[in-house]
Each structure stands twice: as C-alpha cells, then as structure tokens.
N, C-alpha and C positions, 0 to 999 in steps of 0.2 A: 441455250445449250442444244436444243433440238435443231434450230436453224444452223448452228455451227457444226452439226454432225457428231456431237459428243456421244450420243447414244446409238449411232448408226453403225452397222457392220460396214467395214471399209469398202467391201466390194459394191454395196449399194450406194454408198456415198460417192464412189468413183464413177458410177453410172452417170449421175448428174454432172459431175465435174467434166467428164469426157464429152458428153453431149454439148455442154456449154462451150467448151474450148473448140469443138468441131463445128460450132454454129449449126447444130443439127438438133431438131426438136420434134421428133415424130409424134403424131397423134395416135395414142394407144388406148387399149381397153384392158384393165386389170380385173380379174375376178378373184374373190376370196372364198375359201371353202375349208371344210374339215373332212377328216377321213372316217369318222364314226359318228353315230347319232349324238347330238349335243344340244345343250341350251346355251345359245350364243349370247354373251354379255361383253361389254366393252366398246360397243359401237358408238355410244354417245361420246365417250372419251376420244375415240379415233376421229370422230367428226369434228370435235373441238380442235384437235391437232391440225387437221386439214384446214380448218378455218383460218388459222394463224401462221401456218408453216409451209403452205404451198407458195413457192415463189423463189426469189433469188436476191442477192445483194447487188445493188447497182455499181458498187465499187468493192469488189471482192477482196482486194489486197488490203484496203483500209479497214474493212469489216473484220478481217482476220486479225489485224493488229489491235483493233479496239477490243475484240473478244479476248485476246491474250492478256491485255491490260485489265479487263474486267475480272478475269479469273484471278489475277495476282491481287487485286484489291479485295476480292472475296476471301482469299486466304489470309490476308492481313486482318480482315474483319473477324475471322474465326479466332485469331489470336487475341485481338483487342477486346472482343466482347466481354470475356470474363474479368480481364485485368487492366485494360486500357483506360485512359482518361475519357471523360465525356467529350472533350474537344476532339480527341483523336477519332473516336467512334463517329461523331457527327461529320467530321471532315471526310472520312472514308465512305460513309453512307451517301454523302452528297456527291462524291466522285463517282460512286457506283451508279447512282441515279442518272447522272449526266451522261455517262457512257452508254447506258441502256437506251436513253433517248436518242443518242447519236446513231446507235445501231438500228433503232426503229426507223429513223429517218432514211437510212440507207436501204431498208428492206422494201422490195417491190412485191406486194401481195398479189398473187395470181389465182386466188381461190375462185374468182368468177370465170376463170377459163377452163375449169374442170366440171364435169357432171358426176355426181355421186348418187348411187342408189343403194338402198339397204333394207333389211328387215329391221325389226325393233329389238332392243335389249329385252331378253327374256324369252324370245321366240325359240322354238325347237326347230332344228334343221337336220336334214338327213346327210349321210356321207356323199361328198362330191357336189352337193347342192350349193350353188353360189348364194352367199348371204350378203355380199356387198360387192359393188363394182365401182371403179374409178376410171373415168374416161377423160382424156385431154392430153395436152403437151407433156410428154414424159419427163422432160428435163426439169420441170418444176416440182415434181413430187417423187421421183424414183428413189431419192435418198431416204425417204420416210418409211420404206418397206419394213425395216427392222422394228421401228417404233410401233407401227400400226399392227403388225403381227403380234407383238408382245402384249400390247394393251388389250388385245382381244383374247389371246390364248390363255393368259393367267385367269381372268375372271370367268371365262367360258369353262375351264376345267373345274373351278370351284362351284360354279352354278350347276354344272352337269352332275357332279357328285352330290350336291345338296338336293337337287331335284329327285334323285334316286331314293334318298332317305325320306324325303317328304312324301313321295308316292307310297313307300312302304309303310309309313306311319298312318295312312288312311285317315287323314284329317286331324290327328293329334299333333300338338305343337312340336316343332323341332327347334331346339336351342343350339345356335351355332357357336361352339366353344373351342375352336382350334387356334386362337390367336397366339398362344404361347409356343406354337410349333413352327413359327416362321418369323421372318424379320418384320419389325414393326412398320416399316415403310409401306407394306402392302395391305395393312389392315383395312383401310378405307375401301380399297378396291374389292377385297375379299368379302367384306360385310355387305357391300352393295350387291355383289354377285349372289350372295346367299339370300338376300331379300328378294331379288328378282326371281329366284328359284323357289320361293315359298317358305323360307325359314321364318319362324315366329319372332325370334329375338337373337341378339348378338351380345357378346360379353364385354366389349370395350366401346368407349365413346367414339373412338376412331372408326371402328367397324360400322357405326351408325351415322357417320359424318355426312354421307351423301344425302340423307333425308332428315337430318337435324334432330335425331333422337338420342337417347343415351343407352349405354350398355346395361345389361341385366347381370345379376350375380347372386350367388348363394352365400351362406355363412361358411367360410372356407376352413380347410384343415389348418392353415397357418394361424388363424385366430384361435382355433381350439388349442393348438400347441402353446400359444401365448398364455392361455389360461390353464396351464399344466394338464392338458388333456381332458378338461371338463367341457364337454359339448354344451351342457346346460348353462354353465357360467359364460361361455363365449356367446351363446344365443341371447342371454339376458343383457350382456354388454352391448351387443349389436342392436338390440331392441331399444336400449336406453339412448344410444347415440346417433342412430341413423334415422333419416327423415321418415315420417309416417306414410309417405306415398310409395315407399319401397316395401314390397311384400317380403315377409321373412320366410326364407327357405333354408333349412339346415342340412348340412352334410352329416349323416348319422352313422358312418361306418368306422369311426375312429377306433372303437373297441371291438370291431368285427361283430357287432350285435345291433343291427339296424332297428329291430323292433324294440328291444329293451332301451336303447338310447333314445328313441323317439318318445317312448312313454315317460322316460326321465325328464325330457325337455318339457313335455306337456304338464307334468306335475310341478316342475319348477315355475313355469309360467303361471299356473293356477295358484300356486302358493304365493308368488310375488304380487299378483295383481287382483286376485279375487277372494281367496280364503286360505286360512291356515289348514283347512281340512282337505289337503291335496289328495288324500287317498280315496275320496268319493268320486270314482270314475264316471258316474252318471252325470256329473257336472262339467267334465273336462271339455265338452264340446264348446263351452263358452270361450275358450282360448283359441279356437280354430277359425281362421278367416283372414281377410286382407288387413294390412295396416298395422299400426302400433299395438303392442301388447297382445298380438295374435301370432299364431304360427300358421302360415298359409300352406306350406308344403315341406316335404322332406326329400332329399336326394340320396339315392343309394348309389355308391361308387366303389363297391367292394372289389378289391384286386382280384384279377383272374387267377391268381395263385393261392387264394384263400377261400375258405368255405364259411359262410356266416353261421353263427352259433345256432340259429333257428333251423338250419337246413340239415336234413338227414343225409349222412355221407353215402354217396353212391359212386358215380364215375366223375370224369372231368366236367360233365355237363352240370354238376351241382356246385361248381366253383363260381366265384365272381357273382355278378348280379344275374342270377338265374331265375327262371319262371317260378320255381318253388318259393324262393325268398319273397317275391312280390305277392304271390297268392297268400302265403301265410301272413304277411304283413297286413294286407288288406282285410283279411279275416279278423285279425286281432284288433286292428284299429276300429273296425265297424262294431265289434263286440263291446268296445268302450265308448260307442257313440260318436266316434271321430269320422263320420261318413264324409265330411267335406274336406278332410285333410288330403292334399294332393300328393301323389307319389311320382317323383321324377327319377329316371334312371340314366346312368352314364357309365362310361368305362368300356371302351372297345366296341361300341355299337356302330354297325354299318347297315347298309340296306338289307343285307341277307339276314342279319340277326334281328333287326326290327321286324322284318316280315315274319320270321319265326314266332316272335312274341305276339304279333297280331293274329297269326293263324291259330295260335293256342288260346287266344282270348285273355292274355295276361292283363290284369287290371292296372295298366300304366296310364298315367295322365299326360306325360310329356317325356320326350327323349332329348338328352343332351349328347351331341356328337362332336368329337374333337378331331384328332389327327387323321382319321380315316377320310375326312373331307379334302385332304391335301394329297391323297394317293392317286387320284384321277389325273391323267395326262391327256390333253387335247392339243394336237398339233394343228396350227392354222397355217395355210399355204396361200400365197398369192401368185398368180400366173398372168403373164401377158398372153392374151388370146386373139387380139386383133391389132393390126398395125395399118394405119391410114385406111381404116374401114374394111380391110380384107383379113380373112382368117390367117392367123400366124401364131401357132403354139407349138411347143416342143412335142415330140412323139408321145402319144398316149393321153394328151390333153386337148380339150376343145372348149369352146364357149358353151356354158350350160344354159339352163332355162331360168330366165330372169323375171318370170311372171309375178313372183311373190315380192319383188323388190319395189320400194317406194322411192321416188325422187326426193332428194334432200336439198333444200334451198341453200 
C-alpha cells in the first residue's frame, strides 16, 4: 500500500510520478525538523519504511493492475473470513500471496542509492534543529514524505507530552493510560513513544507490543458495578481469578469515600484470608503487598465535580483528587499500619498539576495520566535544502547543523 501511494498526499505522489515521466531525477537533500522543543520518536519506523519503499516499479502499468487486483481480493477476504468456506478462504489467500510476490518481483529497491542520517528515538531536539536528513535521487523517495512525517509526528507528540509529566513527577512512576481516547490502530506507536519518554507502564498489550511486555491495570469501576457496587466483593473476585503475578490495585472512589472504601477492602481481605477478627487493625498490614491475597495499592480517581467525604469543603481546589485527600488517606493508612500500601492518583492530571503535587510534597506513589497526553501537537516538516549539491530552499529556510546526526546503514 505504501509503494502504491495509498497513504501519500497526492501532491507528493505526483512529484515522483512527474520526475519519472520527465526522466529527471535530481540529487537532493531533505531535512526534517520541528518548530518547538520535542522528544522525537518514530525514526526507527521511518527508517524501516525507507528500507523497503525507496524505489520504483519496473513495469508501472502492470504493477498498478496487480495492485488493484490485490485490493479486490483483500475485500473478498474480508467478507469470506467470517462466513466463507475453508476452500474459498484458502483460494483467496493463495491468490493474494501470489500477487504480492509478483509485485515484489517488479519492485526495484533503491535504498542503497540514498544516504540517511538521524538522531535516535527518544532524543530531545530544539526548534528548527534537523533531526533527520535524506540525500539522494529525489524520484525514488519524494512520494514518501506524507508517510515519513506522519510516523514521526504522532509518536513525537505523545513522547513530548509524556516527557513533561515524567519530569514533573520527579522520579515517581508515570502510568500511561490514554488508550481509550483514540483509535486502537495507534496503540502500539503511542505506547512505544511513552516508553521512550520515560513512562513506567502502559494499559494495553498493544501499547507494550514494541518491547514485548503486557499492559498494566487496576480493579476497574466496571467490575465494581458488576458486583452491585461493592468494591470489596469486586476486589476479592479479582484476587480469586487473576494470576498471582499481577499486583492488586483497587479503584476506591465508587462511593466517593476513598479512605473508607480502602479500609473496607483491607478488612475484607483480612477476613477472607487470615482471620475472622478483621477489626484488629494492627494485623491488617499482613494483607498489604504484591501478589495473590494481597492489596498492593489503591487508586484515587475522584471526579473533578465531586468532593471526597474525607475532604473539608472549601473552594474548587478541594474537588476531585486533591492534595488534602491524599494527605488524609496516607495519615489514616499509616495509623492502621498500612505503611506499604501504595497510593496512585489519576483523573485530569497533567504536568502542571503533577508539579503542584510534588511541590506540596503530596505523598503520592504513582501518577496515572490519560487524555492529557494526547493534547500535545507537534508538526514535523521536511524541506528540500540542496539540489545537486547546491543550496536550494524556499525563502526563510536553509540547511541546518547536522553535527548531531548519525549515518544510518
């Protein structure tokens, strides 16, 4: 699809088409940059695209025909997969593979004719600083500009936003939880970007796909609802059924009483696994810790329009997960010997709010950050800055300093 121009802006696709038909293939230098400070990510993916998609079809007309046929077979497979016979699916799959091989045989790979230099995924760059260059015959790669800009822009925006909250948290773990706020197709890219920017964990397996890990998660509101609003019952069900290598972290704001709900869970665990005398709080610490039959942590996720029962009514700053709630909770938990119980907070946290909590010394152990990590926008731009070895750029642009760039084989 990339080689066929499926994802390319038409004007970039037509650059390659025109140059090819004109039998004109100038040697050019492109530089890539951003307009504000950023943590650049997506370069590895861009390099993989260049590895396989710089070039041309030796028989463009035949390649176009084969590609159209391939698309039609793919549509037929979409329909056949859920309802078609095994023979039909096998026949279509075989045809698809055959056409792909025919297209590959027609493809002339020209990756060895270009030179690429770049920084590394996760590097910080300044405005207008080139972070990647491509030099070589323009005809072979001009059509890829849309693709390259996109696979860098998206994760760079995510990484830049994540880096801000990581810095604000001053070493405390950041949990990357925004998967529900965007299309699932981008989860792997987003999770990789968050990891490169310093996030501690992600919420879906797709988020963690690039480095082969799994998503993390808490005992959610949905499960609590399934147990008629009993957080304790939901936590015990979770504990009975989920693998012991998963730490138990409970959402405790269902009744808008984070402290009371947490103590109820602790008592329920103690009663279920250790003793009928669940009111003996001096023994509650036995249920705190990692693994099965333990409560590792609690997550406060109070809505910004509500005030937790333990918080003294003041102004809007006492709504949601506020510093007072966390202070009070830590004090109460410690009074009952629950010193090792972790407190995670979430719900509208961004770099500014995390920095406020850290400046106030709020006893938070970890921050969960969601949709705010998708509010950053980073535009990535590519410019031709030299043609046939001579400066050639539009007004206001020029070749930058390439000293930080490393040649890519």
